Short mmCIF file of the C-alpha atoms (twelve columns), coordinates in Angstrom:
data_MODEL
# 
_entry.id   MODEL 
# 
loop_
_atom_site.group_PDB 
_atom_site.id 
_atom_site.type_symbol 
_atom_site.label_atom_id 
_atom_site.label_alt_id 
_atom_site.label_comp_id 
_atom_site.label_asym_id 
_atom_site.label_seq_id 
_atom_site.Cartn_x 
_atom_site.Cartn_y 
_atom_site.Cartn_z 
_atom_site.pdbx_PDB_model_num 
ATOM 1   C CA . MET A 1   -7.741  -14.027 -21.035 1 
ATOM 2   C CA . SER A 2   -8.478  -12.749 -17.558 1 
ATOM 3   C CA . ASN A 3   -5.084  -12.217 -15.936 1 
ATOM 4   C CA . PRO A 4   -2.058  -14.371 -17.400 1 
ATOM 5   C CA . THR A 5   1.365   -14.463 -15.716 1 
ATOM 6   C CA . LEU A 6   3.579   -11.744 -17.236 1 
ATOM 7   C CA . VAL A 7   6.835   -12.861 -18.190 1 
ATOM 8   C CA . MET A 8   9.709   -9.939  -18.427 1 
ATOM 9   C CA . TYR A 9   11.505  -10.100 -21.503 1 
ATOM 10  C CA . GLU A 10  15.163  -8.676  -22.019 1 
ATOM 11  C CA . GLU A 11  13.714  -5.967  -24.545 1 
ATOM 12  C CA . GLU A 12  10.995  -4.663  -22.064 1 
ATOM 13  C CA . SER A 13  13.216  -5.020  -18.982 1 
ATOM 14  C CA . ARG A 14  15.518  -2.614  -20.783 1 
ATOM 15  C CA . GLU A 15  12.530  -0.234  -21.524 1 
ATOM 16  C CA . VAL A 16  11.462  -0.358  -18.039 1 
ATOM 17  C CA . ASN A 17  14.690  0.462   -16.686 1 
ATOM 18  C CA . ASP A 18  15.346  3.559   -19.135 1 
ATOM 19  C CA . ALA A 19  12.050  4.866   -18.138 1 
ATOM 20  C CA . LEU A 20  12.671  4.483   -14.504 1 
ATOM 21  C CA . GLU A 21  16.061  6.087   -14.973 1 
ATOM 22  C CA . ARG A 22  14.538  8.850   -16.676 1 
ATOM 23  C CA . LEU A 23  12.066  9.514   -14.093 1 
ATOM 24  C CA . LEU A 24  14.757  9.351   -11.605 1 
ATOM 25  C CA . LYS A 25  16.528  12.212  -13.049 1 
ATOM 26  C CA . GLU A 26  13.411  14.209  -14.342 1 
ATOM 27  C CA . ALA A 27  11.870  14.105  -10.655 1 
ATOM 28  C CA . ASN A 28  15.028  14.601  -8.940  1 
ATOM 29  C CA . ALA A 29  14.057  11.414  -7.020  1 
ATOM 30  C CA . THR A 30  16.499  9.471   -4.493  1 
ATOM 31  C CA . VAL A 31  15.545  5.796   -5.651  1 
ATOM 32  C CA . ILE A 32  12.492  4.284   -7.512  1 
ATOM 33  C CA . PHE A 33  11.127  0.867   -7.362  1 
ATOM 34  C CA . LEU A 34  8.665   -1.071  -9.469  1 
ATOM 35  C CA . VAL A 35  7.026   -3.704  -7.760  1 
ATOM 36  C CA . ASP A 36  4.125   -6.104  -8.737  1 
ATOM 37  C CA . LYS A 37  0.823   -6.277  -6.777  1 
ATOM 38  C CA . ASN A 38  2.155   -9.598  -5.223  1 
ATOM 39  C CA . GLY A 39  4.953   -7.804  -3.535  1 
ATOM 40  C CA . GLN A 40  7.821   -8.984  -6.028  1 
ATOM 41  C CA . LEU A 41  10.337  -6.311  -6.871  1 
ATOM 42  C CA . ILE A 42  10.464  -6.086  -10.606 1 
ATOM 43  C CA . SER A 43  13.165  -3.127  -10.946 1 
ATOM 44  C CA . GLY A 44  14.783  -0.534  -8.891  1 
ATOM 45  C CA . VAL A 45  16.938  2.290   -9.909  1 
ATOM 46  C CA . GLY A 46  19.170  5.269   -7.747  1 
ATOM 47  C CA . GLU A 47  20.473  4.508   -4.269  1 
ATOM 48  C CA . THR A 48  18.785  0.920   -3.880  1 
ATOM 49  C CA . GLU A 49  21.792  -0.468  -2.094  1 
ATOM 50  C CA . ARG A 50  20.586  1.614   0.949   1 
ATOM 51  C CA . PHE A 51  17.334  -0.602  1.359   1 
ATOM 52  C CA . ASP A 52  16.103  -3.718  1.952   1 
ATOM 53  C CA . THR A 53  14.412  -3.863  -1.303  1 
ATOM 54  C CA . THR A 54  12.604  -7.265  -0.418  1 
ATOM 55  C CA . SER A 55  11.091  -5.643  2.387   1 
ATOM 56  C CA . ILE A 56  9.962   -2.708  0.953   1 
ATOM 57  C CA . ALA A 57  8.461   -4.455  -2.119  1 
ATOM 58  C CA . SER A 58  6.322   -6.569  0.125   1 
ATOM 59  C CA . LEU A 59  5.306   -3.971  2.589   1 
ATOM 60  C CA . THR A 60  4.437   -1.550  -0.613  1 
ATOM 61  C CA . ALA A 61  2.203   -4.389  -1.903  1 
ATOM 62  C CA . GLY A 62  0.599   -4.476  1.377   1 
ATOM 63  C CA . ASN A 63  0.145   -0.900  1.623   1 
ATOM 64  C CA . ILE A 64  -1.498  -1.089  -1.594  1 
ATOM 65  C CA . ALA A 65  -4.063  -3.886  -0.450  1 
ATOM 66  C CA . ALA A 66  -4.804  -2.276  2.930   1 
ATOM 67  C CA . THR A 67  -5.687  1.025   0.983   1 
ATOM 68  C CA . GLY A 68  -7.495  -0.892  -1.491  1 
ATOM 69  C CA . GLY A 69  -9.512  -2.076  1.515   1 
ATOM 70  C CA . LEU A 70  -10.271 1.284   2.668   1 
ATOM 71  C CA . ALA A 71  -11.245 2.446   -0.629  1 
ATOM 72  C CA . LYS A 72  -13.904 -0.309  -0.641  1 
ATOM 73  C CA . LEU A 73  -15.286 0.771   2.305   1 
ATOM 74  C CA . ILE A 74  -15.911 4.049   1.228   1 
ATOM 75  C CA . GLY A 75  -17.331 3.207   -2.134  1 
ATOM 76  C CA . GLU A 76  -14.092 3.618   -4.453  1 
ATOM 77  C CA . LYS A 77  -12.473 1.098   -6.218  1 
ATOM 78  C CA . GLU A 78  -8.886  1.942   -5.461  1 
ATOM 79  C CA . PHE A 79  -6.431  4.747   -4.582  1 
ATOM 80  C CA . SER A 80  -4.684  4.888   -7.332  1 
ATOM 81  C CA . ILE A 81  -1.989  7.415   -5.770  1 
ATOM 82  C CA . LEU A 82  -0.432  7.372   -2.042  1 
ATOM 83  C CA . PHE A 83  1.778   9.784   -0.539  1 
ATOM 84  C CA . HIS A 84  3.837   9.508   2.803   1 
ATOM 85  C CA . GLU A 85  5.553   12.551  4.153   1 
ATOM 86  C CA . GLY A 86  8.340   12.036  6.453   1 
ATOM 87  C CA . GLU A 87  10.933  14.347  8.216   1 
ATOM 88  C CA . LYS A 88  13.520  14.091  5.529   1 
ATOM 89  C CA . ASP A 89  12.168  11.590  2.996   1 
ATOM 90  C CA . ASN A 90  8.882   11.262  1.203   1 
ATOM 91  C CA . LEU A 91  7.249   8.374   -0.539  1 
ATOM 92  C CA . HIS A 92  4.861   8.852   -3.812  1 
ATOM 93  C CA . ILE A 93  3.314   5.514   -4.606  1 
ATOM 94  C CA . SER A 94  1.112   5.007   -7.566  1 
ATOM 95  C CA . ILE A 95  -0.426  1.973   -9.509  1 
ATOM 96  C CA . VAL A 96  0.630   1.577   -13.150 1 
ATOM 97  C CA . CYS A 97  -1.771  -0.371  -15.538 1 
ATOM 98  C CA . GLY A 98  -3.616  -1.596  -12.713 1 
ATOM 99  C CA . ARG A 99  -0.700  -4.277  -12.738 1 
ATOM 100 C CA . VAL A 100 2.456   -2.883  -10.937 1 
ATOM 101 C CA . ILE A 101 3.390   -0.415  -8.117  1 
ATOM 102 C CA . LEU A 102 5.704   2.673   -8.878  1 
ATOM 103 C CA . VAL A 103 7.201   3.858   -5.621  1 
ATOM 104 C CA . VAL A 104 9.274   7.120   -5.736  1 
ATOM 105 C CA . LEU A 105 11.391  8.293   -2.827  1 
ATOM 106 C CA . PHE A 106 12.457  11.915  -2.938  1 
ATOM 107 C CA . ASP A 107 13.599  14.426  -0.300  1 
ATOM 108 C CA . SER A 108 14.026  18.284  -0.142  1 
ATOM 109 C CA . ARG A 109 15.644  18.453  -3.360  1 
ATOM 110 C CA . SER A 110 12.447  17.503  -5.153  1 
ATOM 111 C CA . SER A 111 8.926   18.437  -4.569  1 
ATOM 112 C CA . LEU A 112 5.631   16.646  -4.429  1 
ATOM 113 C CA . GLY A 113 4.318   18.688  -7.560  1 
ATOM 114 C CA . LEU A 114 7.439   17.803  -9.868  1 
ATOM 115 C CA . VAL A 115 7.079   14.160  -8.984  1 
ATOM 116 C CA . ARG A 116 3.531   13.940  -9.563  1 
ATOM 117 C CA . LEU A 117 3.980   15.607  -13.109 1 
ATOM 118 C CA . ARG A 118 6.799   13.440  -13.950 1 
ATOM 119 C CA . VAL A 119 5.005   10.332  -12.549 1 
ATOM 120 C CA . LYS A 120 2.139   10.849  -14.780 1 
ATOM 121 C CA . LYS A 121 4.332   11.115  -18.121 1 
ATOM 122 C CA . SER A 122 6.350   7.947   -16.806 1 
ATOM 123 C CA . SER A 123 3.219   5.908   -15.811 1 
ATOM 124 C CA . GLU A 124 2.067   6.553   -19.613 1 
ATOM 125 C CA . GLU A 125 5.279   5.109   -20.787 1 
ATOM 126 C CA . LEU A 126 5.238   2.201   -18.511 1 
ATOM 127 C CA . SER A 127 1.648   1.285   -19.146 1 
ATOM 128 C CA . ALA A 128 2.694   0.977   -22.782 1 
ATOM 129 C CA . ILE A 129 5.403   -1.276  -22.141 1 
ATOM 130 C CA . PHE A 130 3.288   -3.408  -19.556 1 
ATOM 131 C CA . GLN A 131 0.433   -3.588  -22.308 1 
ATOM 132 C CA . LYS A 132 3.127   -4.906  -24.542 1 
ATOM 133 C CA . LEU A 133 3.998   -7.503  -22.394 1 
ATOM 134 C CA . LEU A 134 0.439   -8.311  -21.597 1 
ATOM 135 C CA . LYS A 135 0.027   -8.979  -25.600 1 
ATOM 136 C CA . LYS A 136 3.173   -11.144 -25.731 1 
ATOM 137 C CA . SER A 137 2.059   -13.115 -23.018 1 
ATOM 138 C CA . GLU A 138 -1.587  -13.766 -24.042 1 
ATOM 139 C CA . GLU A 139 0.193   -14.776 -27.298 1 
ATOM 140 C CA . ARG A 140 2.304   -17.287 -25.710 1 
ATOM 141 C CA . VAL A 141 -0.436  -18.502 -23.932 1 
ATOM 142 C CA . ARG A 142 -2.495  -19.118 -26.982 1 
ATOM 143 C CA . ARG A 143 0.242   -20.711 -28.856 1 
ATOM 144 C CA . SER A 144 0.838   -23.074 -26.103 1 
ATOM 145 C CA . SER A 145 -2.919  -23.977 -26.119 1 
ATOM 146 C CA . ASP A 146 -2.744  -24.553 -29.735 1 
ATOM 147 C CA . PHE A 147 -0.220  -27.301 -29.189 1 
ATOM 148 C CA . SER A 148 -1.922  -30.569 -29.304 1 
ATOM 149 C CA . PHE A 149 -0.466  -33.729 -27.824 1 
ATOM 150 C CA . ALA A 150 -2.360  -35.941 -30.374 1 
ATOM 151 C CA . GLU A 151 0.033   -34.899 -33.003 1 
ATOM 152 C CA . ILE A 152 2.960   -36.559 -31.231 1 
ATOM 153 C CA . THR A 153 3.792   -39.846 -32.636 1 
ATOM 154 C CA . ASP A 154 5.394   -42.896 -31.068 1 
ATOM 155 C CA . ASP A 155 8.288   -42.240 -33.518 1 
ATOM 156 C CA . ASP A 156 8.697   -38.490 -32.454 1 
ATOM 157 C CA . ILE A 157 8.964   -39.935 -29.015 1 
ATOM 158 C CA . ASP A 158 11.588  -42.433 -29.722 1 
ATOM 159 C CA . ASN A 159 13.655  -39.992 -31.741 1 
ATOM 160 C CA . LEU A 160 13.404  -37.717 -28.770 1 
ATOM 161 C CA . PHE A 161 15.041  -40.397 -26.487 1 
ATOM 162 C CA . SER A 162 17.421  -41.937 -28.841 1 
# 
């Protein structure tokens, strides 16, 4: 299976949110977003109400795509970590499991070193969750491809509509 569509199940959604909440606390971050590479927000924790999450998600994915183009121009596969420093707030952006983007917004109450250390630990945890999701998605696709319409009889159809 090259790249099956991932479906977020309730159990994994809870695990992702728990991991993000831990990272938020341990890194002393302001807000954390998890975005897929298509620009869709998967989850957000912290002071998310301050932000236009749809715009942040799509611009983050665009940022990753643009820097991916730059990486290819200089002979790299991709840049897995990006850092943007502002006057008050900083963004640490990293690719997790090759599939999702972890965005950590932090201010002067934290440091880049602490954020990088905690993100590395959380990335391993998130990767394990997404690997589990990937296996579930592959299994779902495999099971659906095993289903044969030839096994359906006229009686089955009649029973369905009666």
